[in-house]
N, C-alpha and C positions, 0 to 999 in steps of 0.2 A: 504493500500500500504506500502511495506517495504521501509525504508528510502534510501537505497543505490541502486539506479536504474542504474546509469551509472558510478559510482565511489564510493569509500569508503569515507563517510563523517567523520568528526572529531568533538568531543565534549569533555566534561570533567565531573567530578562528581558534581561540584557545587560551593564549597567555593574557593575563590581566595584571593590573598594577599590584605590586607587592609592598608590604609595609617595610620600613627601613630595618627593623630588627630581624625580619626574615631574610632580607637581602644580606645582612651581615653574617647570618648563620650559613647561608648558602656559599658565600664567597670564602668564608673561613673553612668550610668543608672542602671546597675545591682546592684551596691552597695547602691542605693537609694539616691545618691547625686542629688541635684537640677541641672537642665540643662536648657540651653536656647533652647527652642523648635525650634525657627526660625534658630538658628545657626546649630543645629543638622540636620534639614531638608535640609539646604543648603549643608552641608558637605556630607550628604548621597547622595543627587542627583548628586553632582559632582563626588563622588566615583563611582556610578553606570555608569555614562557616561564614566568615565575613563576605567573601567574594560571591558565594552562592546567594546570600541574602541580598546583596547589592544588585546582582543580576535580576533577581525576581522583582525587586523594587523598581528597577529600570524598565521592566516590562519584557525582559528576555524570556522566551519560551523554552529554548533548548540550552541548558546551562551546563557548566563544568566546574572543575576545581581551580580554574585559572592557571593551571600548571604551577601551582604554588611551590611544590617541592622539587622543582627542576631548575638546575642552573641555566639550562637552555633547552630548546625544543629537541635538539639532536644529541648534544654531547652528554646529556644526563645518563645515557645508556652505558657510559664507561664504568659507572659504579654498579651496573646490573649485569655486565658481561665479563667473563674472563677474557684474557688475551690482550688487554689494553694497558700500555705502559703508563706509569705516573708521570713520565717525561712528556709534558704537553708542549705543543708548539702553537704560536699565534696563527689564527685562521684567516683573519681579514687584514692582510697587509696591502691588498690592492683590489680594485674593482675594474673590470674592463672599461666601463663607461667613464670612470673618473680619470683614466689615463689621458683622455682628451682635454681634461680640465685640471691640470696639476695644482693650480692655486687653490681651487675649491677642494681638491683632494686633501691638501694639507690641513684644511679646517675640519674635514669630516672624519678622516681615518683615526685621529687620536681617540675618539669616543669608543672605538672598538678594540683598543689596545689590550683591554683586560680579557677579551674573548679568546680562549685557547682551547685546543682539542688534543686529547691523547692520541697516540698512534698504536696500531695493532702490531704486536710483536710476539704473539703466541696464539694457540688454538682457542677458538671462541666457543663458549657455552653460556647458557643463561644461569645466573645465580641471584636474580633480583626478585624472587618470589615474595619475600617479606616486604620489599619496597612497593611492589604493585599492589599487594594485599592491603598495605597501609593506605595507599592512595584511594583505593576502592572503598575502604571502610570510612575514611574521612569524608569522601564525597557522599556516600550513602547517608551518613549521620547528618551532614549539613543539609541535604535535600529534604530529609524527613521533616514534615511539618511546615515546609515553606510554600507548598502549593505548586512547586515545579513539577511538571508531568514527565518531562523527558530530560535525560542527562547523557552527556557524551564524555569521552576521555581521549585526548590525543596521544599518539605514540609515534615515535620516529619510524619512518619507513626503512626497509633495508637499503634502498638506494641513497637516501640522504645520509645515513650513517657511513656508507662506503664513500660518499662524495666528500664529506668533511673530516673524516678521520682516516688518515693515510694508512695504507697497507704496507707493512714491512715484513710480513710473514708468509702469506699465501702466494702460490706460484703465479696466479693470474687474478685479474679483476673478477672474472666469473666465479672462481673458487672462493674468493673473499666474500662476494655477494651471497653466494649459496650458504656459506657458514653463518653469515649474519641472519639470513632469512630463517634458517632452521632454529637458531637461538631465539630470535625475537617472536617466533610463533608462540612461544610459551606466554609472553606478555599479551599478545593479541588475543589468544584464546581465553586468558584469565579475564580480560576486560569484557569480552563478549559473554562469558559464563556468568558474570555479575549482573547481566541485564542492561549494560550500558551500550550506547552507540560507540563504535570504534572509529576514531578519526586517524587516518594515516597522513602524516605530514610529508609532502613530496615536492619540495622546491627543486629537487634534482631533475625533475621532469620538464623543466621549462627551457632547456637548451640541449642541443644535440652535441655535447662536448666529447671529443675523442678520448678514450682511456686506454692506456697501454695494456695490451693483452686482451682487449675485447674481441670476442668471437667474430671472425670474418663474415661480413654480410649482415651482421646484426647491429642495429643502431644502439647507441647508449640508452635512449629512452625505452626502446622495446625490451632491451635486456633487463632494465630495472623494473619494468612492468611485469615481466615474466617472473621475476623474483618475488614481487609483491603479491601477485596472484597465487604463487605457490605457497607463500607463508600464510595466506588467509583462506586457504582452500576449504577449511572446515567451518567458515563463518558465512552465513547467508549474506548476499550482496546488500539487501535492504537494511542490514544492521551495521553497515559501514558507510563512511564517506571519506573523501580525500581532499587535501588542500594543496593547491599550486600557488607559488608566488615567484617573483623575479628578484627577490631581495628586499627585505623590509627596512629600507633606508631612504632618506631624502637625497636624491641625486638625479642626474639627467636621464638615466635608463634608456638612452637612445640606441643602445645595442641589444636591448631585450629581444629575444626570439618572439615573433608574433604568435599569438594563440592559434591563428589559422594554420600555422606550419606544424603544430604538434597535436592539434585536437584529435586527428584521426587515430593516432597512437594512444593518446590519453584515454579515449573512450573505450579502449580494450581492457582497461583495468576493471577489476571486479566491483569495487565499491559503487553503490547506487548514487551517492551524493557527490557532486563536484563543486568544491569551493574555489573561487577564482577572484583575482583582482578585477574590479570593475568600477572603481571610484577615482583612482588617481589619474592624472592627466595623460599618462602614457598608455593606459589600458581601458579607460572609460568607454572608448568607442567599440570595444570588442564584443558587445552584445550582438553586433551584426554578424559575428561568426556563425551564430545559430540560425541565421536566415537560410544559409546554404547547408549547414551541417545539422542533420536531424539527431536529436537525442534518442538513443536506443530506448526501447520500452523498459519501464521500471527505473530509469535514471532521472535525476533532477539536478538543478543547478542552485548553488548558493553564491550569488554574486556579492562581492564586496560593495556595499552602498555607502559606507563611510570609510574614509582614508585612515590608515594607522600610522602615518608619519607627520601629519599636519595637526596643528592645534586649532584650526578652524572647526567649529561645530556645524555640521551640515544641517540645513533647514529640513524639517520633516517633509515639506512639499517636494524638495529636491529628491529626497530618499524615495518618496512615493513615485515620482516620475521615473526614476531609475528602475524600480521594481515593475512598474507597469510596462516599461519598454521591454524588459525580459519576458514578462508574461505574454506580451503580444506576439512573441516569436516561438516560445516553448510551451505556452499554456500556463494558466494561473496556478494549477495544482502542482506544477513542476518548479516552483520558485520558493526559496526560503531566503529571507534577508540575512546578510552577514557582513563582516568587516573584511577589508582587504587583507589584513594579516593581524598578528597579535599586538597587544599593547605592552607586553613585557617579555619580548622574545629572548632577551638575555638579562639575567639578574644583574642589576646595577647599571644597565644602559636604558635610559628613558628618553624616547623621542617625543612623546606626548605627555603632558602633565597628567598625573593620576586622576585628579578630579575632572579634568576636561575629557579624559577617556571615558569616564562613567557618563558624562553628559552626552557624548557622542553616541553611546549605546542607547541611552534613553531617547535621543532624537531618532535613531534608527527604528526603535520599537514604535514610536509615534508615527513615523512614516509608513511602516508596515500596516498600521491600522488604517491610515488614509488610503493606501493602495487597495486594501481589502474591501473597504466600503465602495470604492469605485469599481473594482473588478467583479465583485459578487452582486452588484446592483444591475449589471448589464444583462 
């Protein structure tokens, strides 16, 4: 069943503003500093309860834990998988689009200096059962009694882990990707078994980048989708969604791969929901991709109708116009309102003020109501 039966529902991409004390705990954990486990557990549980309540108060229908306990959407897995070295390396030392604007790059890149990623230097297995169980329990406890009907939990896709955490152990990219997929299946299955919607974060799918060792004749994107589909083979498609993005930062983005160039491959992925950027100035026009590309039966789109890098608060009428535009080409039942990306992608890196982020989500929910009135009145 498609999610929007009698109105357009609202959700977001996953990460939400974290309180300073939680950020301090996460950064300390990442740097190897000793921490008080009981204190951390209490702070984390309180943060999850807060973000769930604030989502409900903002009018969000499909809520999550804000990725509260994750240092980032991808590198958090280093603590849940064996085979990753504590020797971390900086991940964001350059961006292809910023190379054309070096003066601007000097202003932007320092904010990402704290973002590092471990490297793979041994065999990968899953050891994060306690961590995912804690996240599930915290979310379940927070949702209880709030009136929220649907909850989701993001998880890093095999491809994004392979993309951002370098392989120094496996003989090929394929072998590395296969090992990640088999290990992460444990986390994916646990999220599904708890009755949550599984969201796969897949920014690796927005560009056809060559990778050393990739199987001849197989594109980077198709290879990663093959791994994703294998890892989620035991989860019904309607219980999953996936998120694409071209980098959650304010920049020129003039070298982003067009959605039109990858949509055929992306739609081969099993998840029913497709979350895409559709608000920022580089990708807002791409609703028109779905004029010529028909969504397969059972799939729906979650367009970003509020931007995640700007402190502008979108007007609800603009949100409604964006949603109605998508509905006009894919059908009203196949649209869920979302954000371009997260508002707390990396702990300690904030592009949007926390309170403004909540105001943007409230504006999105209001816009979804306006669009619903118009679409279901016709």
